PLY file of the C-alpha trace (Angstrom):
ply
format ascii 1.0
element vertex 83
property float x
property float y
property float z
element edge 82
property int vertex1
property int vertex2
end_header
14.35 -2.68 2.55
17.34 -4.89 1.96
18.70 -8.07 3.54
21.92 -10.00 2.97
21.90 -13.79 3.06
24.31 -15.12 5.70
23.39 -18.80 5.74
21.08 -21.20 3.89
18.86 -23.60 5.84
16.94 -26.54 4.41
13.64 -26.81 6.24
11.72 -30.01 5.53
8.49 -29.22 3.70
9.38 -25.55 3.20
12.55 -25.95 1.14
15.50 -23.60 1.49
15.29 -20.53 3.72
17.77 -17.65 3.56
19.09 -16.83 7.04
19.59 -13.10 6.56
20.28 -9.81 8.28
18.13 -6.82 7.36
20.69 -4.12 6.54
18.47 -1.27 5.42
14.86 -0.20 5.99
12.44 -3.03 6.73
11.11 -6.20 5.12
7.44 -7.21 5.25
5.88 -10.62 4.79
3.95 -10.81 1.51
6.14 -8.17 -0.19
7.40 -8.61 -3.72
11.21 -8.80 -3.68
14.19 -9.29 -5.99
17.04 -11.66 -5.25
20.37 -10.30 -6.49
23.70 -12.10 -6.79
26.35 -9.55 -7.67
24.88 -7.35 -10.43
22.50 -10.05 -11.66
18.80 -10.29 -10.77
18.12 -14.00 -10.12
14.38 -13.76 -9.57
11.48 -11.59 -8.55
9.25 -13.37 -6.06
6.99 -12.89 -3.04
7.99 -13.42 0.62
6.05 -16.48 1.82
7.58 -16.88 5.29
9.39 -14.37 7.49
10.74 -15.51 10.83
12.73 -14.00 13.65
14.32 -17.03 15.32
11.37 -19.48 15.60
8.57 -16.88 15.63
6.66 -16.07 12.44
6.60 -12.25 12.09
5.03 -9.75 9.69
7.92 -7.25 9.62
11.68 -7.16 10.23
13.51 -3.89 10.96
17.05 -2.94 9.92
19.73 -4.66 12.02
17.57 -7.69 12.88
18.23 -11.23 11.71
15.51 -13.21 9.97
14.72 -16.29 7.95
13.23 -15.50 4.54
11.33 -18.06 2.49
10.04 -17.16 -0.96
7.00 -18.55 -2.80
8.96 -20.18 -5.67
12.71 -19.43 -5.56
14.87 -21.35 -3.09
18.32 -21.54 -4.72
19.85 -19.15 -2.18
23.60 -18.70 -1.64
25.49 -16.85 1.08
25.88 -13.20 0.05
22.66 -12.99 -1.98
20.83 -9.70 -1.54
17.07 -9.67 -1.03
15.51 -6.29 -1.77
0 1
1 2
2 3
3 4
4 5
5 6
6 7
7 8
8 9
9 10
10 11
11 12
12 13
13 14
14 15
15 16
16 17
17 18
18 19
19 20
20 21
21 22
22 23
23 24
24 25
25 26
26 27
27 28
28 29
29 30
30 31
31 32
32 33
33 34
34 35
35 36
36 37
37 38
38 39
39 40
40 41
41 42
42 43
43 44
44 45
45 46
46 47
47 48
48 49
49 50
50 51
51 52
52 53
53 54
54 55
55 56
56 57
57 58
58 59
59 60
60 61
61 62
62 63
63 64
64 65
65 66
66 67
67 68
68 69
69 70
70 71
71 72
72 73
73 74
74 75
75 76
76 77
77 78
78 79
79 80
80 81
81 82
């Protein structure tokens, strides 16, 4: 699946979370993902937290909004692609 970062939130204790919209397929908690900015791969990491509004979820479908937190990387910017 693929998600596009729309906003960056700083959550105390968790660091930065990418407020994203899943644009294609689905995203699952625990999956290994790449963060892309333009044509450049910024990191490959694992999804640590996946939320739909305030609820922790295991899977997000295309079209839904979500908050994505990764295990290590947190230098998100608006427009980053998580795939």
